[in-house]
N, C-alpha and C positions, 0 to 999 in steps of 0.2 A: 509233116504239116509246110517245113520249110521249103520242100520241092513245090507244094502247091502256090506259095505265096512268090515262088521264083516263076512258074507258068504264069500267073497270073500279071505279074510286071512284064514279062514278056509280051503276053498279046494284049497288054495296055488296059486292064479292069483294074476298074476306079473304085474300092470299096471292099471290105470282108464280105457286106449280104449279097453284094453279086458276084464274089467269086464264089460263094458257098450254092449262091440260086444255079450257075453255071457247070459248078461242079456234079451238081445233084442229075441235071438235065446232061449232061454228056459223059457218057462213060468213057470215051477215049480221052478227054480230059481229066476224068476223077482217075482216070489208069495210070497217064502218065505222072499226074500228081503221087502216085502210090496208094491209092485210096481203093478197094473193093469199088466196085458203082453202087453196092447196095448198103456200104456203111460209110458215109461220106460224114464227118465230123461238125457239128452245127456252129453257128458264129462264134457260142460264147467260148468254145474252146479254142479258136482261133485266137480270140480276144485273149484267152489264160497264157498261150504259146508264146504270143507278142510281147505280153507282160514278163513273163518267165526271162525271156530271151535278153530282154532287154535290163532286167533285176531292179525293176521300179514297184513303187507304190501302184496300185490302183488307180488310185484318187487322184493320184498328181500326174500321169505321165497321157499323153496325148502325142499322136504322132504325127507332127510337123507336115506340110507342104513339101519340104526337102527331105522327106523320110526319115530325118531325125528326131530322137525325142526330145519333146520339149514341155516345161513345166507349163501345167495351166492351173487357174485358180474357178473357170467357170466348167460347172459337167454339164454344158451343154455343148465340150468342144468334140468336134465331128475328127474320127478317124479313117485314115486311110491305109493303105498298103504301103509299106516303108519302102523306100526308094534303094536298090542296092548298090549304088554307084557312089 
């Protein structure tokens, strides 16, 4: 999954939903990300991976525009693919 996030960052994909859609439609990208083209993880699986990576409570973590974990009080926070810089 980390490889998929790296691929997304490299080609400029913004958002987990767009990433999953692109992985499902592109066998080459799915393979480059380390997935079998017929077995792409869902959006929720990517979010779970990111929450585990940062080790924060799901209700408090949102990924800021700079790609760093930030606390949020709003449940409507948007989550983008974290920056690796």
